[in-house]
TIGU-943786 format. One line per 8 residues: number of its first residue (from 1); their letters; for each residue x, y, z of C-alpha. Coordinates in steps of 0.02 Angstrom, whole numbers, padded with zeros to 5 digits. Layout:
// TIGU-943786
NUM = a = X/Y/Z ~ ...
***
This chain:
// TIGU-943786
1 = mgntklvk = 00000/00000/00000 ~ 00039/00179/-00020 ~ 00184/00293/-00066 ~ 00290/00442/00003 ~ 00455/00548/-00017 ~ 00596/00650/00061 ~ 00754/00756/00064 ~ 00811/00729/-00116
9 = pftgrkae = 00977/00638/-00109 ~ 00929/00586/-00285 ~ 00766/00638/-00366 ~ 00754/00521/-00513 ~ 00675/00658/-00620 ~ 00808/00643/-00755 ~ 00769/00460/-00782 ~ 00585/00499/-00783
17 = grgqlsqr = 00611/00639/-00909 ~ 00701/00519/-01025 ~ 00554/00401/-01005 ~ 00434/00527/-01080 ~ 00551/00612/-01205 ~ 00544/00471/-01332 ~ 00356/00462/-01318 ~ 00342/00648/-01348
25 = knlkaegk = 00447/00626/-01506 ~ 00335/00482/-01564 ~ 00178/00585/-01541 ~ 00254/00738/-01623 ~ 00305/00634/-01774 ~ 00126/00576/-01792 ~ 00058/00752/-01774 ~ -00027/00712/-01609
33 = plpltkkq = -00029/00813/-01447 ~ 00124/00786/-01340 ~ 00106/00688/-01178 ~ 00098/00780/-01015 ~ 00254/00801/-00913 ~ 00238/00749/-00732 ~ 00220/00930/-00678 ~ 00091/00964/-00813
41 = aqwsrrrf = -00009/00809/-00769 ~ -00021/00859/-00587 ~ -00070/01036/-00635 ~ -00199/00964/-00754 ~ -00270/00851/-00620 ~ -00293/01004/-00510 ~ -00371/01098/-00654 ~ -00485/00950/-00688
49 = lkltslat = -00549/00957/-00510 ~ -00574/01145/-00518 ~ -00669/01142/-00681 ~ -00778/00996/-00633 ~ -00822/01087/-00472 ~ -00875/01238/-00573 ~ -00970/01128/-00695 ~ -01072/01054/-00553
57 = gsalvtsg = -01108/01225/-00480 ~ -00987/01213/-00335 ~ -00894/01378/-00328 ~ -00716/01368/-00269 ~ -00692/01490/-00127 ~ -00553/01518/-00004 ~ -00661/01462/00141 ~ -00696/01296/00061
65 = lshpervw = -00874/01236/00043 ~ -01036/01333/00058 ~ -01117/01312/00227 ~ -01227/01419/00340 ~ -01086/01425/00468 ~ -00955/01480/00342 ~ -00917/01641/00434 ~ -00760/01605/00533
73 = rrvsgstn = -00732/01682/00702 ~ -00628/01659/00858 ~ -00721/01540/00972 ~ -00783/01634/01126 ~ -00636/01752/01106 ~ -00524/01615/01175 ~ -00339/01619/01137 ~ -00324/01435/01184
81 = pkiavvgg = -00463/01345/01090 ~ -00503/01163/01119 ~ -00451/01068/00965 ~ -00492/00883/00942 ~ -00414/00777/00806 ~ -00503/00613/00773 ~ -00384/00486/00697 ~ -00204/00446/00738
89 = giaglnaa = -00141/00407/00563 ~ -00018/00520/00475 ~ -00156/00643/00426 ~ -00216/00670/00605 ~ -00042/00667/00681 ~ 00026/00791/00555 ~ -00122/00906/00582 ~ -00087/00909/00769
97 = yqlkkigl = 00100/00928/00737 ~ 00077/01076/00621 ~ -00041/01158/00746 ~ 00086/01132/00885 ~ 00218/01221/00782 ~ 00111/01379/00779 ~ 00069/01370/00964 ~ -00101/01282/00958
105 = tatvyear = -00121/01121/01057 ~ -00233/00985/00988 ~ -00283/00822/01070 ~ -00277/00668/00958 ~ -00401/00525/00984 ~ -00358/00360/00901 ~ -00472/00208/00896 ~ -00334/00078/00896
113 = erlggriq = -00207/00044/01031 ~ -00068/00080/00906 ~ -00043/00238/00803 ~ -00007/00263/00620 ~ -00164/00202/00534 ~ -00117/00124/00368 ~ 00067/00154/00402 ~ 00143/00013/00503
121 = svtgaige = 00317/-00062/00503 ~ 00378/-00219/00590 ~ 00555/-00282/00617 ~ 00620/-00460/00624 ~ 00453/-00536/00573 ~ 00515/-00615/00412 ~ 00698/-00640/00449 ~ 00839/-00580/00558
129 = gsvtdlgg = 00859/-00393/00535 ~ 00710/-00380/00418 ~ 00612/-00217/00404 ~ 00438/-00238/00332 ~ 00308/-00106/00290 ~ 00136/-00181/00311 ~ 00056/-00024/00242 ~ 00122/00132/00155
137 = hfintdht = 00293/00103/00078 ~ 00344/00198/-00080 ~ 00384/00384/-00086 ~ 00385/00487/-00246 ~ 00500/00633/-00278 ~ 00354/00756/-00277 ~ 00286/00701/-00108 ~ 00345/00859/-00025
145 = dvlelake = 00248/00843/00137 ~ 00321/00674/00181 ~ 00491/00730/00120 ~ 00482/00882/00233 ~ 00433/00776/00384 ~ 00580/00660/00351 ~ 00695/00809/00339 ~ 00630/00887/00500
153 = fniklfsl = 00650/00724/00596 ~ 00816/00674/00516 ~ 00742/00514/00447 ~ 00853/00430/00318 ~ 00780/00386/00149 ~ 00842/00252/00033 ~ 00850/00285/-00155 ~ 00775/00138/-00248
161 = ieeqqrfl = 00824/00214/-00414 ~ 01007/00226/-00370 ~ 01007/00050/-00299 ~ 00933/-00025/-00458 ~ 01066/00058/-00563 ~ 01200/-00043/-00473 ~ 01142/-00205/-00555 ~ 01147/-00272/-00732
169 = fpgtayyf = 00987/-00373/-00705 ~ 00819/-00300/-00757 ~ 00741/-00180/-00633 ~ 00569/-00245/-00681 ~ 00518/-00415/-00747 ~ 00358/-00468/-00838 ~ 00288/-00644/-00820 ~ 00142/-00671/-00939
177 = ngkvqsee = 00076/-00814/-01045 ~ 00188/-00936/-00953 ~ 00350/-00852/-01006 ~ 00467/-00709/-00966 ~ 00418/-00563/-01077 ~ 00565/-00448/-01110 ~ 00547/-00262/-01083 ~ 00579/-00240/-01269
185 = eiadklrp = 00430/-00352/-01309 ~ 00320/-00260/-01186 ~ 00373/-00092/-01258 ~ 00335/-00148/-01435 ~ 00162/-00214/-01393 ~ 00114/-00077/-01269 ~ 00167/00070/-01378 ~ 00003/00091/-01477
193 = lalaisyd = -00103/00096/-01318 ~ 00022/00207/-01227 ~ 00014/00331/-01371 ~ -00176/00332/-01363 ~ -00171/00364/-01176 ~ -00048/00507/-01201 ~ -00159/00578/-01338 ~ -00311/00576/-01223
201 = aglldqsf = -00211/00650/-01081 ~ -00168/00789/-01203 ~ -00353/00815/-01239 ~ -00385/00837/-01054 ~ -00247/00964/-01047 ~ -00315/01061/-01196 ~ -00501/01061/-01155 ~ -00552/00994/-00986
209 = eqyapifd = -00727/01065/-01001 ~ -00757/00959/-01154 ~ -00664/00798/-01117 ~ -00655/00774/-00928 ~ -00839/00724/-00908 ~ -00819/00602/-01053 ~ -00670/00510/-00982 ~ -00734/00515/-00803
217 = smsvadyl = -00898/00436/-00857 ~ -00803/00289/-00932 ~ -00732/00144/-00835 ~ -00557/00082/-00871 ~ -00637/-00074/-00946 ~ -00740/00037/-01063 ~ -00584/00135/-01109 ~ -00485/-00022/-01151
225 = nkyadkip = -00632/-00089/-01252 ~ -00631/00075/-01351 ~ -00448/00048/-01395 ~ -00455/-00140/-01420 ~ -00374/-00118/-01591 ~ -00220/-00045/-01506 ~ -00196/-00197/-01394 ~ -00110/-00329/-01502
233 = epfireli = -00100/-00462/-01366 ~ -00225/-00500/-01226 ~ -00086/-00500/-01096 ~ -00053/-00315/-01132 ~ -00229/-00277/-01078 ~ -00206/-00384/-00923 ~ -00045/-00293/-00883 ~ -00133/-00124/-00888
241 = entirsey = -00280/-00194/-00789 ~ -00156/-00252/-00657 ~ -00093/-00074/-00637 ~ -00271/-00026/-00590 ~ -00283/-00170/-00467 ~ -00118/-00125/-00385 ~ -00137/00065/-00387 ~ -00322/00076/-00342
249 = gvepeess = -00372/-00094/-00274 ~ -00519/-00118/-00392 ~ -00564/-00209/-00551 ~ -00555/-00110/-00714 ~ -00743/-00093/-00727 ~ -00747/-00011/-00554 ~ -00622/00127/-00592 ~ -00645/00294/-00680
257 = avqllinl = -00544/00299/-00841 ~ -00467/00461/-00777 ~ -00367/00355/-00654 ~ -00285/00265/-00799 ~ -00241/00432/-00879 ~ -00167/00484/-00712 ~ -00060/00326/-00711 ~ 00005/00379/-00883
265 = ptvdgnkv = 00097/00222/-00942 ~ 00239/00274/-01057 ~ 00355/00192/-01183 ~ 00526/00264/-01223 ~ 00608/00162/-01358 ~ 00629/-00009/-01276 ~ 00597/00058/-01101 ~ 00429/00050/-01012
273 = ellgnsde = 00360/00149/-00866 ~ 00191/00077/-00818 ~ 00164/00215/-00690 ~ 00231/00367/-00779 ~ 00170/00485/-00644 ~ 00239/00385/-00497 ~ 00427/00361/-00490 ~ 00430/00268/-00321
281 = afvveggs = 00602/00342/-00294 ~ 00621/00317/-00107 ~ 00574/00215/00044 ~ 00614/00250/00226 ~ 00771/00153/00266 ~ 00708/00097/00436 ~ 00526/00078/00383 ~ 00387/00205/00354
289 = gmiidslv = 00336/00185/00536 ~ 00485/00294/00584 ~ 00386/00446/00524 ~ 00243/00397/00638 ~ 00359/00367/00785 ~ 00435/00540/00763 ~ 00265/00625/00756 ~ 00206/00531/00909
297 = qalsgqiy = 00361/00582/01005 ~ 00335/00764/00953 ~ 00156/00755/01018 ~ 00196/00676/01186 ~ 00052/00700/01308 ~ -00073/00748/01172 ~ -00131/00576/01115 ~ -00265/00456/01179
305 = trmpltri = -00282/00281/01107 ~ -00423/00152/01110 ~ -00546/00295/01080 ~ -00659/00253/00931 ~ -00779/00394/00890 ~ -00963/00346/00892 ~ -01051/00515/00879 ~ -01017/00697/00840
313 = qsrgsgfl = -01148/00830/00868 ~ -01154/01018/00852 ~ -01158/01127/01005 ~ -01162/01311/00961 ~ -01011/01342/00851 ~ -00922/01195/00933 ~ -00951/01009/00952 ~ -00979/00866/01072
321 = ltfshnyv = -00884/00707/01032 ~ -00941/00540/01102 ~ -00817/00397/01103 ~ -00840/00216/01155 ~ -00891/00186/01336 ~ -00988/00352/01323 ~ -00833/00457/01350 ~ -00883/00634/01297
329 = vdadyvii = -00772/00783/01259 ~ -00814/00956/01194 ~ -00712/01051/01066 ~ -00711/01219/00980 ~ -00631/01145/00824 ~ -00630/00966/00762 ~ -00524/00883/00628 ~ -00595/00717/00567
337 = aipltvlr = -00451/00615/00497 ~ -00518/00438/00478 ~ -00559/00340/00319 ~ -00729/00366/00239 ~ -00764/00181/00263 ~ -00752/00208/00451 ~ -00829/00382/00456 ~ -00991/00316/00380
345 = kvdiqvnl = -01016/00213/00538 ~ -01013/00370/00648 ~ -01175/00455/00700 ~ -01148/00629/00626 ~ -01271/00753/00701 ~ -01198/00903/00612 ~ -01272/01008/00472 ~ -01180/00942/00318
353 = pnnfrrfi = -01226/00958/00134 ~ -01318/00806/00068 ~ -01188/00785/-00069 ~ -01049/00774/00060 ~ -01146/00640/00153 ~ -01159/00547/-00012 ~ -00972/00568/-00034 ~ -00944/00488/00136
361 = hevdlgan = -01056/00340/00097 ~ -01017/00310/-00087 ~ -00830/00335/-00113 ~ -00736/00179/-00059 ~ -00564/00116/-00023 ~ -00501/-00015/-00143 ~ -00453/-00189/-00084 ~ -00265/-00212/-00069
369 = ekviagfn = -00167/-00336/00035 ~ 00012/-00398/00049 ~ 00073/-00575/00066 ~ 00255/-00565/00121 ~ 00377/-00710/00102 ~ 00551/-00734/00174 ~ 00701/-00803/00078 ~ 00875/-00853/00134
377 = qkvwrqen = 00947/-00765/-00018 ~ 00887/-00641/-00150 ~ 00868/-00774/-00281 ~ 00767/-00660/-00397 ~ 00925/-00564/-00442 ~ 00962/-00657/-00602 ~ 00942/-00636/-00790 ~ 00760/-00693/-00794
385 = gfvkevws = 00725/-00609/-00628 ~ 00724/-00430/-00568 ~ 00802/-00307/-00449 ~ 00647/-00212/-00392 ~ 00483/-00289/-00452 ~ 00387/-00408/-00564 ~ 00217/-00389/-00648 ~ 00125/-00550/-00687
393 = dlkfslaw = -00034/-00637/-00741 ~ -00014/-00759/-00596 ~ -00126/-00744/-00444 ~ -00037/-00583/-00395 ~ -00027/-00427/-00504 ~ 00137/-00366/-00434 ~ 00279/-00419/-00320 ~ 00430/-00320/-00260
401 = deslrqtd = 00589/-00340/-00160 ~ 00547/-00271/00012 ~ 00727/-00296/00067 ~ 00803/-00191/-00073 ~ 00838/-00050/00051 ~ 00940/-00166/00162 ~ 01098/-00187/00060 ~ 01194/-00276/00197
409 = rengelvf = 01069/-00421/00208 ~ 01100/-00584/00118 ~ 00926/-00645/00159 ~ 00776/-00556/00085 ~ 00589/-00543/00070 ~ 00462/-00519/-00068 ~ 00295/-00432/-00056 ~ 00161/-00513/-00163
417 = flggnevr = 00040/-00368/-00187 ~ -00143/-00408/-00216 ~ -00281/-00293/-00278 ~ -00466/-00304/-00320 ~ -00530/-00480/-00346 ~ -00358/-00551/-00307 ~ -00389/-00502/-00126 ~ -00560/-00585/-00125
425 = raqpgnak = -00489/-00746/-00199 ~ -00347/-00759/-00074 ~ -00370/-00861/00083 ~ -00378/-00734/00224 ~ -00287/-00781/00382 ~ -00182/-00918/00303 ~ -00022/-00829/00257 ~ 00081/-00988/00243
433 = lqgkkfvd = -00038/-01074/00122 ~ -00058/-00919/00015 ~ 00126/-00875/00018 ~ 00179/-01051/-00029 ~ 00066/-01045/-00182 ~ 00146/-00885/-00241 ~ 00322/-00950/-00211 ~ 00282/-01108/-00308
441 = qlddfipg = 00220/-01003/-00455 ~ 00376/-00896/-00446 ~ 00486/-01050/-00454 ~ 00424/-01083/-00632 ~ 00512/-00923/-00685 ~ 00651/-00910/-00556 ~ 00725/-01084/-00526 ~ 00776/-01104/-00346
449 = akdaatgk = 00641/-00991/-00274 ~ 00559/-01134/-00179 ~ 00725/-01194/-00110 ~ 00771/-01019/-00053 ~ 00604/-00988/00035 ~ 00618/-00996/00224 ~ 00437/-01038/00258 ~ 00406/-00875/00351
457 = flqtrwtt = 00256/-00779/00287 ~ 00149/-00630/00336 ~ -00020/-00576/00269 ~ -00100/-00406/00298 ~ -00285/-00384/00339 ~ -00324/-00204/00295 ~ -00489/-00245/00210 ~ -00558/-00332/00365
465 = dpftrggy = -00484/-00212/00493 ~ -00635/-00124/00570 ~ -00538/00039/00581 ~ -00484/00037/00399 ~ -00598/-00074/00293 ~ -00489/-00062/00138 ~ -00327/-00007/00058 ~ -00334/00169/-00014
473 = tsfkpgql = -00456/00277/-00109 ~ -00520/00238/-00283 ~ -00650/00336/-00380 ~ -00784/00246/-00479 ~ -00841/00311/-00649 ~ -00919/00483/-00628 ~ -00863/00509/-00448 ~ -00716/00625/-00482
481 = tefsefly = -00833/00742/-00574 ~ -00972/00730/-00446 ~ -00869/00745/-00287 ~ -00720/00851/-00340 ~ -00781/00995/-00230 ~ -00735/00889/-00078 ~ -00549/00879/-00116 ~ -00415/00998/-00054
489 = veadkpee = -00339/01105/-00191 ~ -00179/01198/-00149 ~ -00149/01363/-00236 ~ -00043/01518/-00211 ~ -00195/01628/-00243 ~ -00324/01618/-00102 ~ -00468/01629/-00225 ~ -00407/01468/-00308
497 = rqdvnfgn = -00386/01372/-00147 ~ -00511/01238/-00097 ~ -00525/01174/00081 ~ -00636/01040/00154 ~ -00722/01111/00306 ~ -00895/01157/00367 ~ -00880/01295/00494 ~ -00764/01233/00630
505 = lvfagehl = -00776/01052/00573 ~ -00626/01011/00463 ~ -00586/00851/00371 ~ -00419/00770/00324 ~ -00356/00607/00250 ~ -00282/00541/00088 ~ -00457/00526/00015 ~ -00470/00717/00016
513 = sdefygym = -00310/00758/-00080 ~ -00332/00816/-00259 ~ -00156/00769/-00315 ~ -00104/00632/-00195 ~ -00254/00528/-00147 ~ -00200/00350/-00112 ~ -00028/00404/-00051 ~ 00048/00435/00119
521 = ngaaqtgr = 00086/00608/00054 ~ -00098/00642/00022 ~ -00136/00605/00204 ~ 00009/00710/00268 ~ -00034/00852/00150 ~ -00217/00862/00201 ~ -00168/00856/00384 ~ -00061/01010/00356
529 = laaqvier = -00198/01096/00257 ~ -00327/01057/00391 ~ -00213/01137/00521 ~ -00200/01291/00410 ~ -00389/01303/00402 ~ -00399/01308/00591 ~ -00256/01433/00600 ~ -00347/01552/00482
537 = qhqa = -00512/01532/00572 ~ -00435/01559/00742 ~ -00350/01718/00682 ~ -00506/01787/00600
***
């Protein structure tokens, strides 16, 4: 699950730029619009959200969303307001941390006994010295909020890009149709579809008003059906479908086609980037949980655990919060930083727009899980293997080397990453049985994989966790258009900014980020933005 970034020991942008340069030349030669650069694509995604908000009659205003309590004022003239943050994941913790830095103290209430939400790291579970991220793992070079937190807390990042460049073996392998497909073969067969995707991304960039509703109304399955003539082999379609399963945790028919355009698969000569807008440049050397540990330490004395929220109700301009065991607290400001799948179970007795209530109840987290296997050596580092990852048509869409960041380890571990129906087909609670099946399949392509397996396995349970109920956010066809007004939009100009708050009730979480939903950075970003909302209101 997830992604993040940091201090920039090596950004990886040059490699990424090369990855799109050839494609731009191909499109130009054919007289077609050039593909978006990473910066352009992110700007376009923001513009898409703005324009769809305007199209649905939702004016973008500095104060966020229209509401009868939109006038902001200092609560009771107090200089020390009571601020409650519900949710101890990175969104809630970062909100409280950012408030603390400006002199405002917030109390964090977390339902679990542990903190971190969908960020959790364990050590020694797979092998001696192993570091395993059960949740959020990858960090992109543009994930500035996570990068800034790592910098502030002196957390060391590991460059996956630099590490891959040390080896002559392929960084990525492709196992389809019972054989190892070379990157050159993938590039040749994927190129027509990749060009079509770039062309359509260019249409979005040129005229969002005209094309965004069209692509958002389509599912990825519809989109691939439309371009069936550009898919020369069925396994190319399955490869692209697997990127939807891994990135969004849903089947292609359940995803807006815009999410495929955001993925922006690219072909540069004989090189392939399936996720052209996600470079996965870094991981935290000691595990993503180090960011959580640092935030928790910075908020010492401000956090309560085992406090699941059951009800929130208005009281004047403030709120009453009821937690389990009928523990009640009052607050002048509240930041809700829990997943929508959990929030919909809370009794919300607050005046909210009907469309926002629909947003809470209709937008879901995808289904993603990890099955993690230990090995006594990194046997996948061979000619038919890989250094970082493998895409496949086996019972797992994607697998990667979780131990890549630990260069001094001879032993290793692979994460078999499941999404969509793969999660539903897997045997929950039987990590050994499931892991052994995957290792056996891998042995057909990497001889010696079974012999190198240690028999130690882990399996995550995010989809059945009552305080998560899924992986990360995915938008169904039509939902980005319909609910774009409920996503944070950062802008230098106040009139272009979009916040997610109703009076003194503010929301945060990866599901509310326009550019980074589904990523650790989206959660951290919206936590910071939620804190800024309270800062502005308190100063008004």
